[in-house]
DRENFIBA-934355 format. One record per atom (N, C-alpha, C): residue in one letter; x, y, z. Coordinates in steps of 0.02 Angstrom, whole numbers, padded with zeros to 5 digits, always signed. Last residue first. Layout:
aXYZ
...
END
This chain:
x+02632-04601+07846
x+02586-04574+07918
x+02589-04502+07907
x+02713-04677+07787
x+02646-04633+07755
x+02584-04599+07785
x+02793-04720+07852
x+02804-04665+07793
x+02747-04616+07775
x+02693-04732+08041
x+02750-04760+07943
x+02772-04703+07909
x+02540-04708+08088
x+02617-04683+08124
x+02643-04742+08039
x+02410-04572+08071
x+02460-04669+08081
x+02496-04692+08062
x+02297-04459+08155
x+02354-04494+08133
x+02394-04559+08096
x+02127-04504+08116
x+02204-04527+08176
x+02260-04486+08134
x+01985-04385+08077
x+02068-04420+08032
x+02107-04417+08107
x+01790-04431+08062
x+01863-04371+08079
x+01897-04430+08055
x+01689-04496+08076
x+01664-04472+08024
x+01736-04373+08010
x+01742-04696+08032
x+01704-04625+08092
x+01704-04569+08027
x+01667-04842+08062
x+01697-04819+08023
x+01690-04728+08050
x+01752-04968+08165
x+01691-04937+08174
x+01730-04862+08137
x+01830-05141+08186
x+01815-05115+08183
x+01737-05044+08197
x+01893-05294+08323
x+01831-05244+08278
x+01856-05179+08271
x+01920-05462+08365
x+01972-05380+08326
x+01894-05350+08268
x+01901-05520+08512
x+01877-05512+08461
x+01908-05478+08433
x+01935-05608+08650
x+01985-05639+08591
x+01911-05607+08532
x+01966-05407+08670
x+01976-05475+08681
x+01979-05519+08657
x+02004-05324+08561
x+01930-05316+08604
x+01939-05400+08634
x+02058-05206+08460
x+02049-05254+08483
x+02048-05260+08553
x+01975-05113+08333
x+01986-05103+08415
x+02006-05149+08427
x+02007-04965+08230
x+02019-05031+08229
x+02016-05052+08322
x+01929-04857+08135
x+01943-04863+08208
x+01966-04928+08208
x+01972-04748+08014
x+01930-04832+08033
x+01980-04832+08090
x+02026-04659+07957
x+01931-04643+07981
x+01935-04697+08008
x+02126-04680+07854
x+02129-04640+07904
x+02061-04635+07964
x+02098-04754+07804
x+02090-04702+07741
x+02112-04645+07802
x+02144-04879+07863
x+02109-04900+07820
x+02160-04782+07772
x+02159-04851+08043
x+02171-04847+07982
x+02146-04853+07944
x+02187-04775+08210
x+02174-04776+08157
x+02204-04828+08116
x+02161-04922+08317
x+02226-04888+08312
x+02176-04825+08273
x+02177-04977+08524
x+02144-04962+08456
x+02208-04930+08405
x+02134-05083+08663
x+02181-05069+08632
x+02182-05039+08540
x+02043-05175+08736
x+02105-05143+08779
x+02151-05088+08738
x+01877-05173+08790
x+01945-05160+08748
x+01996-05146+08765
x+01786-05283+08834
x+01823-05246+08834
x+01870-05240+08803
x+01639-05324+08736
x+01693-05364+08772
x+01728-05290+08801
x+01506-05247+08705
x+01525-05293+08716
x+01544-05355+08780
x+01580-05174+08631
x+01566-05208+08567
x+01538-05261+08606
x+01544-04975+08630
x+01542-05024+08653
x+01525-05113+08635
x+01576-04841+08631
x+01615-04848+08588
x+01570-04922+08637
x+01507-04676+08701
x+01553-04724+08705
x+01547-04793+08667
x+01553-04489+08716
x+01491-04551+08700
x+01595-04603+08706
x+01568-04366+08781
x+01534-04364+08712
x+01490-04429+08671
x+01663-04272+08895
x+01644-04344+08875
x+01587-04337+08827
x+01803-04163+08924
x+01703-04173+08890
x+01702-04255+08842
x+01897-04132+08916
x+01909-04192+08910
x+01848-04218+08929
x+01961-04055+08816
x+01963-04037+08905
x+01928-04094+08926
x+01952-04130+08685
x+02035-04107+08686
x+02013-04078+08786
x+01836-04247+08721
x+01826-04178+08659
x+01940-04167+08706
x+01782-04402+08685
x+01828-04375+08720
x+01814-04314+08673
x+01729-04592+08716
x+01746-04505+08655
x+01750-04456+08715
x+01788-04725+08753
x+01761-04650+08786
x+01813-04629+08745
x+01776-04881+08734
x+01811-04838+08716
x+01751-04774+08740
x+01714-04974+08874
x+01730-04955+08805
x+01752-04902+08758
x+01698-05032+09026
x+01640-05039+08959
x+01648-05038+08852
x+01789-04906+09051
x+01756-04956+09067
x+01719-04973+08998
x+01936-04883+08905
x+01891-04868+08992
x+01843-04914+09003
x+02015-04814+08764
x+01959-04851+08797
x+01958-04878+08889
x+02000-04696+08718
x+02001-04700+08766
x+01989-04748+08759
x+02001-04541+08627
x+01964-04588+08596
x+02018-04635+08657
x+02005-04369+08603
x+02052-04396+08607
x+01982-04479+08628
x+02026-04239+08494
x+01959-04263+08496
x+02016-04346+08535
x+02074-04151+08409
x+02125-04143+08444
x+02068-04197+08518
x+02083-04172+08248
x+02079-04117+08323
x+02077-04083+08375
x+02167-04262+08227
x+02168-04236+08190
x+02173-04158+08247
x+02131-04402+08390
x+02120-04386+08308
x+02141-04295+08294
x+02236-04510+08472
x+02167-04439+08467
x+02188-04429+08381
x+02209-04639+08577
x+02233-04628+08514
x+02186-04561+08513
x+02240-04787+08701
x+02223-04720+08683
x+02269-04688+08631
x+02249-04900+08772
x+02254-04887+08747
x+02221-04818+08743
x+02184-04917+08963
x+02213-04950+08902
x+02231-04902+08856
x+02074-04883+09068
x+02114-04847+09039
x+02141-04858+09024
x+01977-05047+09091
x+01990-04986+09126
x+02045-04941+09092
x+01828-05114+09107
x+01873-05142+09100
x+01931-05076+09116
x+01665-05202+09149
x+01717-05187+09138
x+01802-05178+09100
x+01538-05073+09228
x+01593-05119+09181
x+01646-05129+09187
x+01548-04995+09320
x+01497-05011+09319
x+01502-05080+09245
x+01663-04987+09422
x+01599-05034+09445
x+01550-05043+09414
x+01726-04884+09353
x+01736-04976+09367
x+01704-05024+09388
x+01672-04736+09358
x+01635-04794+09315
x+01663-04856+09301
x+01735-04710+09453
x+01688-04692+09481
x+01649-04753+09412
x+01856-04679+09358
x+01851-04708+09447
x+01786-04728+09457
x+01890-04593+09282
x+01849-04613+09269
x+01826-04674+09297
x+01922-04427+09244
x+01958-04485+09300
x+01843-04531+09304
x+02056-04334+09139
x+01956-04352+09129
x+01994-04437+09197
x+02152-04247+09174
x+02132-04225+09118
x+02032-04289+09158
x+02259-04224+09322
x+02194-04267+09286
x+02146-04214+09187
x+02408-04150+09242
x+02360-04161+09257
x+02322-04170+09254
x+02600-04161+09294
x+02533-04180+09237
x+02482-04169+09267
x+02750-04058+09251
x+02681-04081+09286
x+02604-04121+09257
x+02800-04113+09108
x+02818-04062+09128
x+02787-04074+09215
x+02961-04194+09019
x+02859-04176+09061
x+02884-04130+09102
x+03045-04207+08892
x+03055-04200+08945
x+02969-04178+08971
x+03095-04148+08781
x+03111-04203+08768
x+03052-04211+08821
x+03161-03986+08760
x+03203-04046+08779
x+03183-04117+08751
x+03039-03907+08817
x+03068-03905+08723
x+03145-03966+08738
x+02912-03994+08863
x+02946-03976+08864
x+03011-03937+08782
x+02766-04048+08841
x+02815-04093+08848
x+02866-04026+08851
x+02631-04071+08977
x+02666-04026+08956
x+02723-04061+08951
x+02535-04217+09027
x+02574-04159+09042
x+02620-04136+08973
x+02369-04287+09056
x+02374-04270+09027
x+02469-04212+09044
x+02304-04444+09105
x+02334-04383+09096
x+02344-04331+09047
x+02153-04525+09155
x+02203-04502+09091
x+02222-04439+09113
x+02142-04658+09265
x+02132-04585+09234
x+02206-04570+09172
x+02083-04732+09390
x+02077-04761+09318
x+02056-04653+09301
x+02132-04798+09549
x+02140-04706+09512
x+02127-04732+09435
x+02099-04906+09536
x+02060-04853+09620
x+02134-04763+09577
x+02139-04984+09423
x+02028-04978+09438
x+02036-04927+09527
x+02203-04942+09340
x+02199-04938+09396
x+02129-04907+09419
x+02278-04903+09214
x+02240-04960+09223
x+02262-04970+09290
x+02305-04723+09147
x+02343-04794+09230
x+02284-04852+09231
x+02373-04643+09015
x+02309-04668+09034
x+02349-04721+09113
x+02440-04460+08949
x+02464-04556+08982
x+02418-04581+09008
x+02466-04404+08806
x+02430-04412+08865
x+02460-04460+08872
x+02586-04244+08806
x+02585-04317+08821
x+02504-04350+08872
x+02576-04093+08675
x+02559-04136+08769
x+02550-04201+08749
x+02581-04036+08594
x+02628-03983+08672
x+02627-04016+08720
x+02560-04099+08477
x+02619-04111+08499
x+02640-04064+08576
x+02471-04065+08403
x+02521-04014+08361
x+02581-04044+08431
x+02385-04153+08432
x+02439-04146+08349
x+02479-04107+08360
x+02447-04261+08550
x+02389-04199+08536
x+02416-04189+08475
x+02501-04407+08599
x+02506-04320+08588
x+02446-04349+08560
x+02492-04557+08692
x+02476-04534+08635
x+02486-04452+08656
x+02507-04688+08767
x+02529-04659+08766
x+02513-04612+08704
x+02426-04823+08907
x+02408-04803+08821
x+02466-04723+08862
x+02482-04846+09085
x+02475-04881+09026
x+02506-04856+08938
x+02557-04834+09281
x+02564-04811+09198
x+02556-04882+09123
x+02534-04888+09409
x+02514-04936+09317
x+02511-04893+09241
x+02527-04772+09474
x+02564-04852+09461
x+02567-04883+09450
x+02652-04630+09420
x+02597-04677+09420
x+02618-04732+09431
x+02790-04551+09408
x+02692-04552+09473
x+02642-04601+09419
x+02892-04556+09339
x+02865-04612+09365
x+02826-04601+09431
x+02932-04473+09187
x+02862-04481+09249
x+02861-04560+09284
x+03037-04472+09125
x+02999-04438+09135
x+02949-04404+09181
x+03187-04552+09097
x+03156-04537+09131
x+03107-04474+09154
x+03268-04584+08993
x+03288-04541+09019
x+03227-04556+09069
x+03368-04722+08914
x+03298-04734+08949
x+03338-04669+08990
x+03458-04719+08793
x+03475-04742+08839
x+03395-04700+08863
x+03501-04757+08622
x+03457-04785+08657
x+03459-04805+08729
x+03457-04614+08497
x+03483-04612+08550
x+03484-04677+08560
x+03371-04566+08360
x+03442-04589+08372
x+03511-04603+08423
x+03308-04496+08513
x+03284-04515+08429
x+03375-04516+08394
x+03284-04517+08657
x+03281-04506+08623
x+03263-04494+08537
x+03150-04604+08724
x+03216-04647+08708
x+03252-04574+08630
x+03071-04616+08894
x+03094-04554+08838
x+03181-04570+08803
x+02960-04696+08998
x+03051-04667+08989
x+03052-04622+08901
x+02893-04702+09170
x+02866-04638+09061
x+02925-04637+09050
x+02884-04841+09267
x+02890-04777+09219
x+02876-04728+09147
x+02866-04899+09414
x+02819-04887+09339
x+02841-04826+09301
x+03003-04959+09513
x+02947-04889+09517
x+02920-04933+09458
x+03100-04998+09537
x+03057-05001+09611
x+03001-04985+09596
x+03170-05157+09468
x+03158-05085+09434
x+03087-05073+09479
x+03194-05292+09461
x+03241-05228+09453
x+03224-05129+09498
x+03100-05421+09457
x+03113-05363+09450
x+03159-05317+09474
x+03106-05566+09517
x+03133-05517+09467
x+03150-05456+09456
x+03028-05574+09599
x+03042-05602+09624
x+03105-05571+09575
x+02839-05530+09573
x+02899-05556+09536
x+02979-05527+09571
x+02732-05433+09573
x+02768-05470+09676
x+02835-05503+09625
x+02695-05339+09494
x+02729-05305+09540
x+02753-05336+09610
x+02704-05513+09430
x+02663-05432+09406
x+02703-05397+09440
x+02758-05630+09408
x+02715-05641+09441
x+02701-05557+09451
x+02778-05622+09269
x+02777-05649+09308
x+02721-05650+09357
x+02763-05459+09188
x+02833-05500+09215
x+02756-05558+09246
x+02693-05389+09122
x+02713-05446+09107
x+02726-05474+09093
x+02635-05244+09211
x+02600-05310+09189
x+02620-05402+09169
x+02684-05156+09250
x+02757-05229+09244
x+02691-05309+09256
x+02744-05032+09156
x+02706-05051+09204
x+02722-05145+09225
x+02803-04894+09067
x+02835-04989+09100
x+02810-05032+09160
x+02781-04835+08909
x+02793-04856+08948
x+02814-04918+08983
x+02896-04714+08797
x+02833-04773+08810
x+02825-04805+08887
x+02936-04619+08671
x+02910-04627+08724
x+02871-04684+08733
x+03057-04581+08547
x+03008-04624+08581
x+02978-04610+08650
x+03085-04438+08442
x+03106-04473+08504
x+03029-04513+08521
x+03029-04397+08303
x+03108-04474+08270
x+03113-04500+08352
x+03004-04288+08289
x+03052-04257+08258
x+03078-04363+08288
x+02843-04334+08328
x+02860-04322+08223
x+02917-04323+08212
x+02858-04478+08430
x+02857-04392+08415
x+02849-04383+08336
x+02786-04624+08450
x+02864-04599+08404
x+02819-04524+08421
x+02728-04735+08601
x+02727-04678+08515
x+02800-04640+08512
x+02665-04862+08713
x+02740-04842+08644
x+02728-04795+08597
x+02651-04999+08816
x+02649-04976+08741
x+02691-04899+08728
x+02754-05096+08869
x+02677-05090+08865
x+02667-05088+08810
x+02892-05175+08945
x+02856-05134+08914
x+02797-05127+08882
x+02898-05222+09089
x+02904-05258+09043
x+02867-05176+08992
x+03037-05144+09178
x+02988-05191+09199
x+02962-05240+09156
x+03203-05156+09105
x+03141-05145+09128
x+03098-05180+09159
x+03350-05200+09241
x+03304-05209+09173
x+03241-05183+09184
x+03489-05105+09260
x+03401-05111+09274
x+03366-05126+09234
x+03565-04956+09186
x+03565-05026+09219
x+03525-05085+09264
x+03451-04838+09192
x+03538-04834+09220
x+03554-04936+09240
x+03385-04970+09114
x+03377-04906+09133
x+03435-04880+09211
x+03318-05074+08990
x+03333-05061+09050
x+03342-04969+09062
x+03314-05089+08821
x+03311-05134+08885
x+03313-05140+08964
x+03303-05017+08676
x+03335-05011+08762
x+03295-05058+08785
x+03338-05062+08530
x+03341-05023+08546
x+03354-05001+08624
x+03394-05183+08438
x+03330-05189+08519
x+03347-05104+08559
x+03340-05239+08308
x+03382-05205+08351
x+03310-05211+08437
x+03333-05403+08209
x+03289-05346+08258
x+03361-05328+08319
x+03265-05476+08061
x+03338-05488+08133
x+03307-05401+08167
x+03282-05387+07888
x+03267-05467+07920
x+03315-05430+07992
x+03265-05282+07824
x+03333-05351+07817
x+03340-05395+07818
x+03212-05186+07948
x+03180-05192+07855
x+03224-05242+07791
x+03201-05217+08091
x+03266-05193+08027
x+03224-05250+07955
x+03096-05219+08214
x+03110-05233+08157
x+03151-05224+08082
x+03174-05160+08347
x+03148-05131+08304
x+03144-05203+08254
x+03106-05173+08541
x+03133-05211+08476
x+03117-05136+08429
x+03092-05138+08749
x+03076-05136+08650
x+03108-05142+08602
x+03087-05259+08847
x+03124-05242+08778
x+03086-05187+08728
x+03064-05429+08892
x+03063-05350+08942
x+03133-05275+08899
x+03040-05526+08844
x+03114-05516+08828
x+03129-05439+08902
x+02898-05536+08882
x+02944-05564+08894
x+03036-05550+08904
x+02861-05387+08829
x+02813-05419+08901
x+02902-05478+08894
x+02908-05274+08703
x+02907-05357+08740
x+02916-05348+08796
x+02855-05166+08616
x+02830-05165+08694
x+02837-05251+08690
x+02904-05154+08429
x+02851-05151+08466
x+02896-05156+08582
x+02898-05081+08269
x+02930-05042+08349
x+02860-05097+08384
x+02958-05100+08131
x+02911-05085+08169
x+02920-05103+08221
x+02997-04951+08005
x+03000-05027+08028
x+02955-05011+08095
x+02963-04873+07935
x+02922-04938+07909
x+02922-04963+07970
x+03044-04724+07949
x+03058-04796+07848
x+03019-04845+07861
x+02961-04730+08046
x+02953-04662+07993
x+02992-04694+07924
x+02915-04827+08137
x+02956-04763+08133
x+02949-04734+08053
x+02765-04903+08199
x+02785-04909+08145
x+02845-04850+08131
x+02716-05004+08350
x+02714-04972+08285
x+02747-04975+08253
x+02594-05101+08463
x+02675-05106+08410
x+02672-05036+08396
x+02611-05134+08631
x+02597-05109+08596
x+02643-05110+08502
x+02658-05314+08650
x+02592-05275+08677
x+02608-05241+08620
x+02745-05463+08630
x+02708-05411+08623
x+02666-05377+08642
x+02679-05624+08773
x+02708-05595+08684
x+02723-05491+08721
x+02678-05683+08896
x+02735-05662+08874
x+02749-05635+08809
x+02572-05704+09015
x+02580-05630+08938
x+02653-05618+08937
x+02591-05784+09080
x+02534-05768+09053
x+02538-05714+08997
x+02747-05848+09090
x+02670-05794+09091
x+02627-05809+09090
x+02875-05919+09030
x+02867-05880+09078
x+02803-05848+09140
x+02925-06083+09038
x+02888-06029+09055
x+02916-05968+09090
x+03097-06082+08941
x+03036-06110+09004
x+03002-06064+08997
x+03135-06025+08844
x+03133-06074+08830
x+03080-06084+08904
x+03119-05853+08773
x+03159-05900+08818
x+03127-05975+08802
x+03076-05745+08686
x+03129-05785+08654
x+03143-05837+08694
x+02933-05644+08684
x+02990-05679+08759
x+03012-05720+08694
x+02877-05574+08602
x+02915-05552+08633
x+02918-05596+08697
x+02856-05659+08491
x+02851-05592+08476
x+02886-05543+08529
x+02906-05817+08407
x+02884-05789+08428
x+02904-05689+08462
x+02823-05787+08300
x+02791-05793+08350
x+02887-05826+08348
x+02708-05693+08168
x+02768-05679+08184
x+02755-05726+08261
x+02577-05705+08092
x+02649-05669+08045
x+02707-05662+08091
x+02438-05789+08110
x+02517-05785+08112
x+02531-05740+08082
x+02309-05702+08014
x+02359-05767+08041
x+02387-05734+08068
x+02147-05638+07968
x+02194-05676+08001
x+02208-05732+07990
x+02132-05611+07808
x+02081-05644+07864
x+02142-05631+07913
x+02131-05588+07689
x+02177-05622+07694
x+02125-05665+07770
x+02059-05430+07643
x+02042-05509+07596
x+02075-05582+07611
x+02081-05365+07750
x+01999-05402+07740
x+02007-05443+07656
x+02196-05441+07847
x+02186-05419+07798
x+02110-05423+07770
x+02341-05458+07983
x+02235-05460+07965
x+02199-05409+07901
x+02442-05531+08085
x+02423-05504+08025
x+02368-05517+07993
x+02473-05538+08262
x+02460-05572+08203
x+02433-05527+08139
x+02614-05587+08363
x+02580-05565+08314
x+02562-05577+08268
x+02617-05686+08506
x+02612-05692+08455
x+02611-05642+08403
x+02594-05763+08625
x+02679-05761+08585
x+02681-05743+08522
x+02456-05797+08663
x+02496-05855+08610
x+02565-05808+08626
x+02446-05710+08744
x+02473-05743+08807
x+02496-05779+08746
x+02449-05565+08640
x+02516-05606+08709
x+02513-05654+08738
x+02431-05541+08505
x+02413-05575+08567
x+02463-05607+08594
x+02435-05381+08398
x+02489-05457+08479
x+02452-05478+08492
x+02427-05384+08226
x+02428-05325+08339
x+02449-05369+08338
x+02423-05257+08088
x+02451-05287+08108
x+02456-05275+08205
x+02348-05247+07946
x+02327-05246+08012
x+02388-05283+08032
x+02329-05185+07771
x+02331-05239+07832
x+02327-05216+07876
x+02407-05107+07679
x+02330-05139+07683
x+02360-05177+07723
x+02534-05096+07629
x+02529-05154+07640
x+02453-05178+07636
x+02550-04938+07663
x+02548-05002+07622
x+02547-05051+07581
x+02504-04958+07798
x+02458-04920+07763
x+02500-04933+07670
x+02482-05063+07956
x+02540-05030+07863
x+02488-05005+07824
x+02429-04987+08105
x+02394-04985+08006
x+02450-04993+07978
x+02422-05092+08224
x+02446-05047+08198
x+02454-05057+08111
x+02359-05132+08418
x+02334-05153+08329
x+02405-05072+08314
x+02384-05207+08550
x+02412-05168+08504
x+02411-05128+08437
x+02264-05352+08566
x+02328-05295+08583
x+02374-05258+08540
x+02190-05507+08610
x+02218-05421+08567
x+02244-05392+08581
x+02195-05624+08687
x+02176-05579+08709
x+02242-05515+08665
x+02166-05714+08626
x+02202-05763+08688
x+02166-05662+08726
x+02025-05724+08464
x+02108-05711+08502
x+02123-05750+08579
x+01926-05747+08426
x+01943-05817+08459
x+02015-05821+08480
x+01865-05662+08265
x+01853-05695+08361
x+01873-05761+08371
x+01865-05508+08167
x+01893-05602+08164
x+01890-05599+08263
x+01773-05442+08121
x+01808-05442+08103
x+01842-05523+08117
x+01611-05331+08181
x+01660-05400+08219
x+01724-05440+08143
x+01601-05179+08179
x+01593-05230+08122
x+01645-05284+08164
x+01526-05052+08247
x+01534-05126+08254
x+01516-05169+08212
x+01428-04928+08102
x+01423-04983+08146
x+01502-05033+08182
x+01321-04768+08115
x+01379-04813+08124
x+01400-04873+08153
x+01205-04686+08103
x+01226-04752+08041
x+01286-04803+08084
x+01293-04579+08148
x+01217-04605+08175
x+01240-04681+08165
x+01460-04564+08139
x+01392-04540+08124
x+01351-04571+08137
x+01560-04480+08262
x+01532-04531+08248
x+01462-04569+08210
x+01595-04375+08240
x+01657-04377+08247
x+01648-04447+08222
x+01452-04273+08225
x+01509-04276+08186
x+01548-04296+08185
x+01392-04363+08367
x+01389-04364+08277
x+01402-04339+08222
x+01437-04276+08478
x+01479-04364+08472
x+01452-04371+08377
x+01364-04179+08519
x+01443-04170+08471
x+01488-04220+08479
x+01275-04237+08583
x+01242-04227+08516
x+01322-04196+08447
x+01310-04328+08684
x+01302-04302+08697
x+01290-04263+08635
x+01346-04463+08722
x+01285-04437+08826
x+01277-04384+08772
x+01283-04609+08656
x+01297-04579+08628
x+01272-04509+08716
x+01349-04808+08593
x+01309-04753+08662
x+01321-04692+08636
x+01326-04897+08498
x+01366-04838+08492
x+01298-04794+08539
x+01357-05090+08523
x+01331-05018+08492
x+01353-04941+08505
x+01381-05244+08489
x+01385-05156+08526
x+01344-05129+08515
x+01421-05289+08298
x+01402-05289+08386
x+01403-05256+08431
x+01411-05407+08135
x+01428-05307+08214
x+01397-05332+08247
x+01472-05488+08032
x+01420-05488+08089
x+01426-05420+08136
x+01529-05439+07874
x+01520-05412+07917
x+01458-05454+07961
x+01499-05330+07749
x+01470-05444+07714
x+01492-05452+07843
x+01447-05196+07701
x+01489-05267+07729
x+01460-05312+07750
x+01404-05146+07523
x+01384-05164+07605
x+01393-05222+07650
END
């Protein structure tokens, strides 16, 4: 029996949700007190969670045994002067060797933490111009890296004088390379990224109240993207509850779990909405953890989790 306090509720719009989230499932409140929790990843071998606290420029380590503690600080900005309200790391993932990859706002790069210590910059520019502020990332099974690059991490965001790129792109870095390939620049605010189970499509969320959408792009044989289509449009719900499409994950059957207004929206692969997980605060991002069926939720100052009846693919050696 859980010893954690519970919060929020599960809203069921379709009975099909019952096969994904049990009727008696509760949202457990694991820790509280973060400035803005984001970008979680489960480390299966260590049985712990890593996630970003962006304003504190820190990565937090949480385990059931030890609770939460600062694991890395600084995590995304290594300068000495004030940078802005969101200087730290954002999206995190693990590669096939168990190395941590991080989107770093302040240092405007995607980095890799080597197993022997020290960081490697995977990419920090496109065609000689500095990236805006890498936000979220996902690795394809062949090692190709996809990441989004909005301007949320810049001190003055989209009007920051240090901004060098005139757009916010979705980028590809092919396995073994360190050159960014622009695969889409159509979204003003690209954010979360995820693959369908067969890696035929790349999903990209847009955090824009005027066009709060989940996009689906077909993947070409060379890793580039075909024309995108709107899979889900949550724009008309942004006036009902706080939050926007941000982090996104997919289960092994192709069902989609995306943050959005009011919580995590659960959808089928064709975009049909089944329900919503509501913590009471905005949810920025989420990840699969435990044995693959637990959803960990970064929800503003909260870290939460909910048990599901499905599973998702977790990154890393055991993913």
